[in-house]
Every structure is written in structure tokens, then in C-alpha cells.
N, C-alpha and C positions, 0 to 999 in steps of 0.2 A: 524208467523206459523198459518195455518189454523186451526180453532177451531175443536175439534175431539168429536165425542161420540162413546160410546160402543154398539155395536149392535150384537144380538145373537138371531137365530130363528132357529128353524128346519123347513127343507124343504123337500118336498116329492119327491122320485126319479120317473120321468115320463118314463124313458127308459134307458136300458142297452143295449150298443152298441160294435160293434168291433172298429168303428171308428166314431169319431165327427167332421165334417168338420164347422168351423166357417166361415162364409161369403161365399154368392153365386153369387160372381162374375166370371171373366173370370177363374181364377186360382181356386177357389172353386167348382165350377160346374164340370171342369174336375178331379178334386182330386175325388170329390163324385162317378162321373159315373166310373171313371177308378177303383175305389176300390170296387165299386157294381158288376162290370162286372167280377173282380176278385173273387167274392163271399162273401164279407164281407158285413155285417149288418151296414148301415150306417145312421147316423142322420146329416141332412144339415140344419144348424141354419143361418137365414137370418135375419137382423134387419129392412130391409124395406118390403113394400107389394107387393113386386115384386122380382123376381129373376134376375140377370143379371149383377148387379152392374154396371160400367160403359157402359156395352153393352145396358142397358137399361134405368135405373134410371140417370145414368150421361150423357146420350146423347151424348156420346163419339164416333166417326167414323171420318174415316176410321180406320180398325184394322191394325194397325201398326206394323212393325217388321217382321222377319223370324226366322225360327229354321230349324233342319234337317228334311227330309221327314219322312212322316208316324206317326207324332204325331196327337193328337186330335184336335190341331189347324186348321189342313187340313179339319177335319171332320166338324169342327164349321164353317169355311169359307163358306163351301158347304151348311150347312143347313141354314145359314143366307143369302144366294143368292149373295153373292158378290165374284166373281170368280176372279183370279190373272189377272193382266196386266202387262205390261213390265216396270214398273216404280219399277225399282230395286227388282222385284219379290213380291212387296207389293200389296195388295187390293188397288185398286185405287178409291173406292167410299164407301161413308157411306152406311150402310145398313138401313133397315126400322126399327126403334124402336119399333113402337106400334107391328110390326107384330114380331119382336123379343122377346117380352115378352110372347106371346103364346108358340112360337117355343121353345124357352128354358124351359119353364115349361113341355111341351110334352118330350122333350129330357130327362129332369130329370125324369119324370114320367113313362118313358118306362122302368126304371130299378124297378123292385118290391121290392128290399130290400134297398131303398132309403126312409127313413122318412124325410118330409120335415116340418120345424117350421119356418113359415114366420112371420113377425113383431114382433120378438123377440131379445131383446139385450143381449148380455154376460155381467154379472154384476161380476160374480167372476170365478176363477179356482178351482177346487177340487183336493188338492195336498196332498199325502203322502211323508213327506220329500221332495225331490227335484223332485218328479215324479209326474206328472199330471195324472188325472184320471178320468177328466170330467170337465163339466162348470155347473155353475148356471146361469139360463136364467130367463128373465122377459117378460110377455106376458100380456098387458091388465088387470093388477092389480093381477097377479098370479107368484109368483117365483116358479121354479120347477128345479130340477137336472137332467142332464144327464151324464151317465158315459159310460167310453169306455176304451179299451185297448191302442188307440192311440189316440191323439187329434191333428188336423191340424189347424193351424191360418191361414186362407186364409181372413183375415178381410181387408187387405190392409193397415190399421193403426197399425196393430201389437197389437190391442187390447187384445188378449188374451195372448199373450207373455208379455205383460207388466203387466197384473194381475197376471202372473205366476211368476214375479220378474226376467224375461230375462234380460240381459244386452242389453240396448237400445242406439243408437246413433240418433242425428239430425243435418241435415243440413250440410253446408261446413265447414272446418276447419276455425278457427279463430272467425268468429261470430255466427256460427250456423245458419246463415239464410237459409232457403228452398225456392225451387222452387216456384213461385206465384199460386195461385189458379185461378180457371177458371170457368165459366158457359158456357158451348157450347149452341148454340142454332140453329134451323133450319128456314131457311126463303123461301119462295117462290115466285112467280111471276117474276122469272129471265128470262129475254129474252135469251136464248140459243145461238141465232146467234150473240150477242154482249157480253153477260154477262162473264166475265173473270173467270177462274180457278186458284187457288194459292195455292199449297200444303203446303207452308212453308218457312222458311229462306233458305232452299237448292234451292228454284224455281226462276228462272232468267225469267219466263214470262213477257212479255213487254205490256204496256198498251200506245199507240200512240207513240211507239218509246223509251219509258221510262221504265225502270225496275220497274214493278208494285210496289214493296215493297220501293222501292226508290221514287216512286210517292207518296206513303201514307208517308213516313218519312218527305218528302218536305211539304206536307198538314199539317202533324203534327207541324213541325216547324213554320209555317205560322199561327198557333194557331187554326186550323180547325178540329183538333183531338187532344185528350190528347196523350202526348209523350208515354206514357205506351201502348196504343193502336195503336201504328204505324204499328205493324207488323199484317197486316189483312189475315187472312187465310181463303180462302175461297174453300172447299171440294164439289166436285160434289157428289151426292147420287144416288141412284138406280132410282129416280123419276126426269124426266126432268123437269127443271124448278126451282129445290131446289137447295139449297146450306147448307152446314153445314159450320157453321161459328166457328172458334177457336181463338178469339181474346181478349175477355174480360180478364182482368188481374188485381190482387192484391196482392202485395208484402207485406212481414212482418205478414203474417199469419201462425199461429200454429193451425191447424184445431183440434189437441187434447185438446185444451184448448177451453170448452165450451163457454166460455165468448166472445170469438171472432167468434163465426160462425154465428149469427144473423147479426152482423156488416158487415160481408163480404158478404153473401148473398144480403142482400139489395143494396149494392154499385155494386155489380156484375149484378144485375138485371137493375139498373139504365143505366149501360154502355151498356147494351142490347139495350136499348130505344134508347140511344147517337148513337150506331152504326148503327142501321137502318136508322137513319136520315141521318147520314154522307154517308152510301152506295147510297141512293136514290138521293142525291144531288151531289155527286161527282163521282161515278163510273157509266159508260156508260152500259146500260142493267138492272141497278137495280134500275131504276126510279119508279117501282111499286112494289119493294120486301116488304114484310111483315113478320114479327115473328111469326110463327105458333107453335112453341114450343120451350121448352128447358128442360135442366136438372132439375130434382126434388131434386138434391141434390148437394152440392159443387163439383166441379170436383178439387180433390186433385192430383197433381203430386209427392209430397214427404211430408213424415211425419216421423213417427218411422223407423227406420232399425233395426233389430234384429243382435246383434254380434253373429256369430256362430262359428263353429270350423276352417272354413277358410273364411276371409273377402275377396271377389272379389273386385279388385282394377282397376283404369281407364286403367292403363297400363295393365292388362290382357285383357280388352275389346278391345282396340286399336291394340293390338299386335296379336290377335286372339289365346289368350292362350288355350292349351289343358291340359286336367287332366285325370288320370287313373281312377279316380272314377266318371267320366262325367255322369251326368244323363239327361244334357239337351245340345244338340250337334247343332253346327252351329248356336248360337244365331246371331242375325245381326241388329243392328239398330245404328244410329248414337250416339254420345255423346251428349243429347239434353237437355242442361241446360239452360232452360228460367231464365232470368236475375232475381236473388233473391232481386236486390235491385233497379230495374228500368227496362228500355225499353230492348226488344229485347233480344238477347243471350248473355250469361254471358262471353263468350270467342270470341275473334275478329274471331277465326278460327273454323269451325265447326270440331268436332273430328269423322273423319270417322273411323268404325271398321273393322276390318278383321272378319270374322265368328269365334266366340269362344265358348268354352263350359263353363257350370256352373257345378262345382263338388258337388257330394252329400254332402260334410261337410258344405255348405252354407246353408244348410235347417235343420241344428242341432243347437239349440240354447245354448249358452254355459250353463253349469252346470243345464240344465232342462232335464229331460228325458221323454220319452213317450209323446214327443212334436215335431212336424214339424211346420215350417214356409215355407209359400210358397206364390208366387206372389211378388209384388213390395217391400214389406218389408223384403226380405231375407236378408242374412249377406253379404255387400257391402259398399263401399265407396260413399260419394257423387257424384263422377264422373261416377264410374259404373254404380250406380243406374241409372243415366240419361239416360243409354241405355237400361238396361234389364226391366225397369218400363214398357213397352209397352204390348199391350194386347195379341199379337201374343206369345211373349215369356212366359208371366205369364200362358197362357192356357198349353204350354208344361211343365212348371214346376209343375203346378197342377196335369197333370196326371201323372207324375213320381212319386210325392210325394204319390199320392193316391194308385199306384201299391206297393210302399215301404209299406205303411201303411198297406195294405192289407196281405202283406207278414210277417209283424211284428206280427199282429194279428192272422194268421195262426198258427206261428211257437210259438209263446209265447215268443217273444223277444223283446228288446227294439229298437229303432232306431239305435243306436250306435253298436248294438250287431249284426245286419244285415249284411249279407254277401253282399258286394256291386256289387260284380262280379255276384252273384246270381241274383241280381235285373236288372243287366245290361243284362243278359242272358234271363230274363222274357220279359223285354222291347224289346229286338230284336226278340223275338219269336212273337211278336204282330206286326212285321213289322216298328218298331221306329228305326230309323238309328242313330246310336251312334259313327260310326267310319267313 
């Protein structure tokens, strides 16, 4: 058992709000802006010195997945300058991460009733019995409290929900292993006339008559690339001559264990150097490539999942399940389980999904009131999570929960007391398609 100390201290209240959104990634930004547009006074709390989460600090692109029409996801894609292509309706190019840092800040700043608290970590949750009432945050040697009628956990790792005592699940059944962590990075100097593009494991693009991913696997078998890195994914960006590389991989990492973070980061950065050398030597058109930038934080596919009033399953997403209390409609992405225990995919056959709904109940942590969860840490199984964890779907989740929270704050009701049909009507009045 970890040695413990007793800690007790009075902390000043910095502000009182209708809604606190913890985490300013794709889900959190959309939650905060949606709530503010509905008239709520919002505190947006972000642990990094930049907002955007994987859209910026994580250097993740393209923006994968799809949802029904009319969500803020469409607005965000236009804002970041990555229009749709014909690749199953998804954005085909990685956006400009540096440009996104300012664009997203301006997007949030356009809403006068959002206060943004950057470089602030959430260290505790204020509770009265089983009801969340605010958070304790820390910034540069200062602890302060924020209170609110409703708290939204958009941290990705479910940090707020864990502190609030919510029921948590991790990893796959049996061994609890989670998908590997990654550091994405950008390279330039690619010859566009010869340099291949490979979007991932569903891509059958060829190099000299051989499937490119099979070519990489063969070179890995020959010892020219570590086996865990054989799935070399090379995404185009909005800048000619650039590629976004989603290939580094480290299995067996639980990012919620602080003792593992540094070890993971240094290994992944060593892999970046190794991969650049590999591309220069073995991939035509990449002879002069170089790494120009990388994520400033570990790319996490999977960590905590908050068990809610409904647990979305792999069968739900593959069958295209529909729900009467749907607040995200026609979510669509493959069941993309990067092997938690080795190279490639965890399943021999990619799980293709029919467009599915995510019900309101998935956003309500069991046993906790006045708390919503949104983004990749909502209530679902390991297999379902592998589909809904992508940014397009998380954006739609965040917007839906932001509107719901604003309605709760205005009505003085808890999320479980909210009339879901009224929420759906409000969303549809904004042009969000739910049927």
C-alpha cells in the first residue's frame, strides 16, 4: 500500500459558473462553445499551454471518423481547412497544427461567456454526497476552486470522473491491456512525384507491385525495422512535400500511471529517429525527408473508460445500433484496435461498422450526479471504444453534452432529470440530424 498523509487546506473560490468543462481537446472545445452559445457561463480548464488536445499538442491528423450532418464537427473541419474527400467521407489530409493553435483559441474566444484557464491541472472534485459541484485546480503554485451547476469531464483520461469516484474500466477483457501509445510526427522533404501515401491498415496502396504494408512487414522480418513498427502510416497534409507519420508504438503502457510517462516518451522519440532513417533508406521519394515537428504529449488511444447508465458494445457499433435517446447519430469508423501486445491490429479482420448511434445514457457516470463524461472516455467496451475514440465522433459528443449541460443549468435539474426528448429537439433546432 502506498504511504499516505493527511492533507487539509482552505482553498479560495476563483469563480462560480453554470458549467465547468475539464479538458480543451476536440470534445471539450465543442462542449464549451456549444454551452456558451446556449447562454451558459462556462469555465474551460486545460492542463497544457495550448488548447486543442490531439488537434494541436498531440499532433494527430487527419481528423478521422464521421457523424450525422449538422454537428460542430463540420464547423471545425471547415475552420481547420481540411475539406472532405471521397475516402469514406473522411477528411483525407492532416491539418496545419501550428495554425490550429491560434484558430482554436480564436474559436473559443469568440464566445464572450467562456473563461479559459490554461496550464491548469485538475487535482480534485468538489462533491456534496454523490453530487459534483466543482473542481480544484492548480496553476503555477496556486490552488483554486471553481464551482458549477454541471461539470463535464472531457479530459480523455477521465481524470475528473476518477477523482469523483466513478466506476472505471480499463483495457480488454482478460488481461486489461490497452492499445499502444504513439507519438505522431511530421516530416518534410518528400518528393510528391514518388513519395507514397498510406492511410493505414485498410489501405492496399502498392509500391513496385507489392502492397506497401506488406513491403514494410517484409523489411521488418529482415531486421531492417522493429516488428512493432511494421505498420508505416504516411498521411498527406495540407502542405505539399509533407507527411504525417502515425507509426511509433509502445505496448503495455498505462498513461494514468505517472511512473510510466517519461519512459514511454523517450522510447517513442527514439523510434521517431529510427523511422526517419528507415524512410530515407528504404522508401522511394523519402530520401531527403526530415522530422520537423512532433507531439508535445504522448498520443493515447485508450486509458480509463467511465461506466455509465448504458455501456456501448462492439456489437452495437458493428450492427449500426439505434437508440431512442440518441444524441450522437450515424457515428462511423472501423473497430480500430491497435494490438495491445504486439504489432499491427489485434484482430485478423478489420471490424467495419454500420453508422451507429450513441445514447444519452453513455454520458452519465453511474452513481454520480451533475457530472457528464464526453470524448473517448465515455461508457463503452474495449471494442466499441476502438471505433468511437476518433476526433470527429468526439467533437459531436462534446457538442451534444454541452447543449445538455446548458439546459440542465438553466432548468436547475440534474443530467438524469433532463428530458432527453427536449434535448433532442433543441439539437435538431440547431440543424443537427438525429434520425
